[in-house]
C-alpha positions in Angstrom: 11.5 6.2 -17.4 8.8 4.3 -15.5 9.6 4.0 -11.8 7.7 2.0 -9.1 8.1 2.5 -5.5 6.7 -0.1 -2.9 6.7 1.0 0.8 6.3 -1.6 3.5 6.7 -2.1 7.2 5.1 -4.0 9.9 5.4 -3.8 13.5 5.0 -7.5 14.6 5.8 -9.0 11.4 8.9 -9.4 9.0 9.8 -6.2 7.2 8.7 -5.8 3.6 9.7 -7.1 1.0 9.0 -10.0 3.3 6.2 -8.4 4.9 3.4 -7.9 5.9 2.8 -10.3 3.1 6.0 -11.4 1.4 4.2 -13.0 -1.6 2.6 -9.8 -2.5 5.7 -7.7 -2.4 7.7 -10.0 -4.3 5.0 -10.6 -6.9 4.1 -7.2 -7.5 7.8 -5.9 -7.9 8.7 -9.0 -10.1 5.6 -8.2 -12.3 6.3 -4.5 -12.7 10.0 -5.1 -13.3 9.2 -7.5 -16.1 7.2 -4.9 -17.7 9.9 -2.2 -17.8 9.5 -0.6 -14.4 12.6 0.3 -12.4 11.9 -0.7 -8.9 12.5 0.8 -5.4 11.5 -1.1 -2.2 11.3 0.4 1.3 11.6 -1.4 4.5 13.2 -1.1 8.1 16.1 -3.5 7.2 16.9 -2.1 3.9 17.1 -5.8 2.7 15.6 -6.9 -0.5 16.3 -8.5 -3.9 19.6 -7.3 -5.4 18.2 -6.0 -8.5 16.0 -3.4 -7.0 16.9 -0.2 -5.3 16.6 -0.7 -1.7 15.8 2.1 1.1 16.1 1.6 4.7 13.3 3.5 6.5 10.9 3.0 9.5 7.4 4.2 8.5 6.8 4.7 12.2 8.2 8.1 11.5 5.9 9.8 8.9 8.7 12.5 8.3 11.1 9.7 7.0 8.8 9.5 3.9 10.1 12.7 2.4 13.7 11.3 2.8 12.4 8.1 1.0 11.0 10.0 -2.0 14.4 12.0 -2.1 16.4 9.1 -2.5 14.2 7.5 -5.2 14.1 10.8 -7.2 17.8 11.1 -7.2 18.7 7.5 -8.0 15.7 6.5 -10.4 13.7 9.6 -11.0 10.1 10.5 -10.0 8.1 7.4 -9.1 4.9 7.4 -11.2 3.5 4.1 -9.8 3.5 4.1 -5.9 2.2 1.0 -3.9 1.7 1.3 -0.1 1.9 -2.1 1.4 2.8 -1.2 4.9 0.9 -2.3 8.1 1.5 -2.4 11.8 -0.2 -4.3 14.6 -0.2 -4.6 18.2 -2.9 -7.0 19.0 -5.4 -6.3 21.7 -7.3 -8.9 23.7 -10.9 -9.4 22.8 -12.1 -8.9 26.3 -10.3 -5.6 26.9 -10.0 -3.7 23.7 -8.5 -0.5 25.3 -5.8 -2.2 27.4 -3.2 -1.2 24.7 -0.8 1.4 25.7 -1.7 4.6 24.0 1.9 4.7 22.6 1.6 1.5 21.0 -1.6 2.7 19.4 0.2 5.8 18.2 2.9 3.8 16.7 0.4 1.7 14.7 -1.4 4.6 13.4 1.6 6.3 12.4 2.3 3.5 9.9 -1.1 2.6 9.0 -2.3 6.3 8.5 0.0 9.1 9.0 2.8 7.7 6.8 0.1 6.9 4.2 -0.9 10.4 4.2 2.9 11.5 4.1 3.3 9.2 1.0 0.4 10.5 -0.9 1.5 14.1 0.0 5.0 13.4 -1.7 3.3 11.3 -4.5 1.0 14.0 -5.6 3.6 16.7 -5.3 6.0 14.9 -7.6 3.2 14.2 -10.2 2.3 17.8 -10.6 5.7 18.4 -12.3 6.0 15.1 -14.1 5.0 14.3 -17.6 5.3 10.4 -17.1 2.3 8.4 -17.2 0.4 6.3 -15.9 0.3 8.0 -12.4 -1.0 5.4 -10.2 -1.3 5.0 -6.4 -2.3 1.7 -4.9 -2.9 0.9 -1.1 -3.1 -2.8 0.0 -6.1 -3.0 2.0 -8.6 -5.6 3.3 -12.3 -5.9 4.5 -11.6 -4.3 7.9 -12.8 -0.9 6.4 -16.4 -2.2 5.8 -16.6 -5.0 8.4 -17.6 -5.0 12.0 -14.7 -4.4 14.5 -12.5 -7.4 14.6 -10.3 -7.9 17.7 -7.4 -8.2 18.1 -6.9 -6.2 14.8 -8.3 -2.9 16.2 -5.2 -0.8 15.2 -5.3 -2.4 11.6 -9.0 -1.8 11.5 -8.9 1.7 12.4 -6.1 2.1 10.0 -7.9 0.5 7.0 -10.8 2.6 7.7 -8.9 5.8 7.6 -7.1 4.7 4.6 -10.2 4.1 2.7 -11.4 7.5 3.5 -8.1 8.9 2.3 -8.0 7.2 -1.1 -11.8 8.2 -1.7 -10.6 11.7 -1.0 -7.7 11.5 -3.3 -10.0 10.4 -6.1 -12.3 13.0 -5.6 -9.5 15.7 -5.6 -7.4 14.5 -8.5 -9.4 12.4 -10.8 -9.6 15.3 -13.3 -5.8 15.4 -13.4 -5.7 11.8 -14.7 -4.2 10.5 -11.4 -5.5 7.2 -10.3 -5.9 5.9 -6.8 -7.1 2.6 -5.4 -7.8 0.7 -2.2 -7.2 -3.0 -3.2 -9.0 -5.6 -1.3 -8.6 -9.4 -2.3 -11.8 -11.5 -1.6 -12.9 -15.0 -1.9 -15.4 -15.8 -4.7 -18.3 -15.4 -2.2 -17.1 -12.0 -1.2 -15.6 -13.3 2.2 -12.3 -12.0 3.2 -9.1 -14.1 2.4 -7.5 -13.2 5.6 -4.0 -14.5 5.6 -4.4 -16.6 2.5 -3.5 -13.7 0.2 -2.3 -14.6 -3.2 0.7 -12.9 -4.5 0.1 -13.5 -8.1 -3.3 -12.4 -7.9 -2.2 -9.2 -6.4 0.4 -8.7 -9.0 -2.2 -9.3 -12.0 -4.6 -7.0 -10.5 -2.2 -4.2 -9.6 -0.7 -4.4 -13.0 -4.2 -4.1 -14.6 -4.8 -1.0 -12.5 -1.5 0.5 -13.7 -2.2 -0.3 -17.3 -5.9 1.0 -17.2 -6.6 4.3 -19.1 -9.2 5.6 -16.7 -9.8 5.6 -13.0 -11.8 2.6 -11.7 -13.8 2.0 -8.7 -11.3 3.1 -6.0 -12.6 0.4 -3.7 -11.1 -2.2 -5.8 -12.2 -5.7 -4.6 -10.9 -8.5 -6.7 -10.8 -12.2 -6.9 -8.1 -14.6 -7.8 -8.3 -15.6 -11.6 -11.3 -13.3 -12.0 -10.3 -9.7 -11.3 -12.5 -7.0 -10.2 -15.8 -8.2 -8.4 -18.3 -5.9 -6.8 -19.7 -7.3 -3.5 
């Protein structure tokens, strides 16, 4: 049985599956479901399409991740495809970057980094005793891991930079076991960031290609709509 889990949550946006980019969540889930995957979605409201197994959880608490995986395992089986689509943002003013209350910074980093780590911890732990294939983990990223600091997106930029480091470490540690890990980043054809104009269908196609690939590709997977992988 092939199982895919999509985890999402945002601080100032709508909860996934409607957020941070609803078109990504819906499109990816529908693409995987159409190809035989059982789908579990995770968000703060527990609301989502009726055909999918829905879990209510707030990824501001990294300790909630273990419970999420327990519910998926008990209801659907071990997830062999896991997509981390969560993000949190408390904007900071461009002229006062460190005015954000430390508690808000901590909340955002819990979602953007700590719960990502907890998700990878649970993912790899489950894969070690699973014969299912493929085993693929995809993180929805953007250009902030390689760009100059962009205010007011300080907490997201810090999170994306940390996430890229974590995904790189995952590949280095587990590639010999056949596990695949990706930091996925949609770009325009000239390599510039798509910003808020992310295309759900393009993500669904790119993610499914990564799931179906027999070998680990570039972990910092930059892709363009209707083209696929493109190195910038």
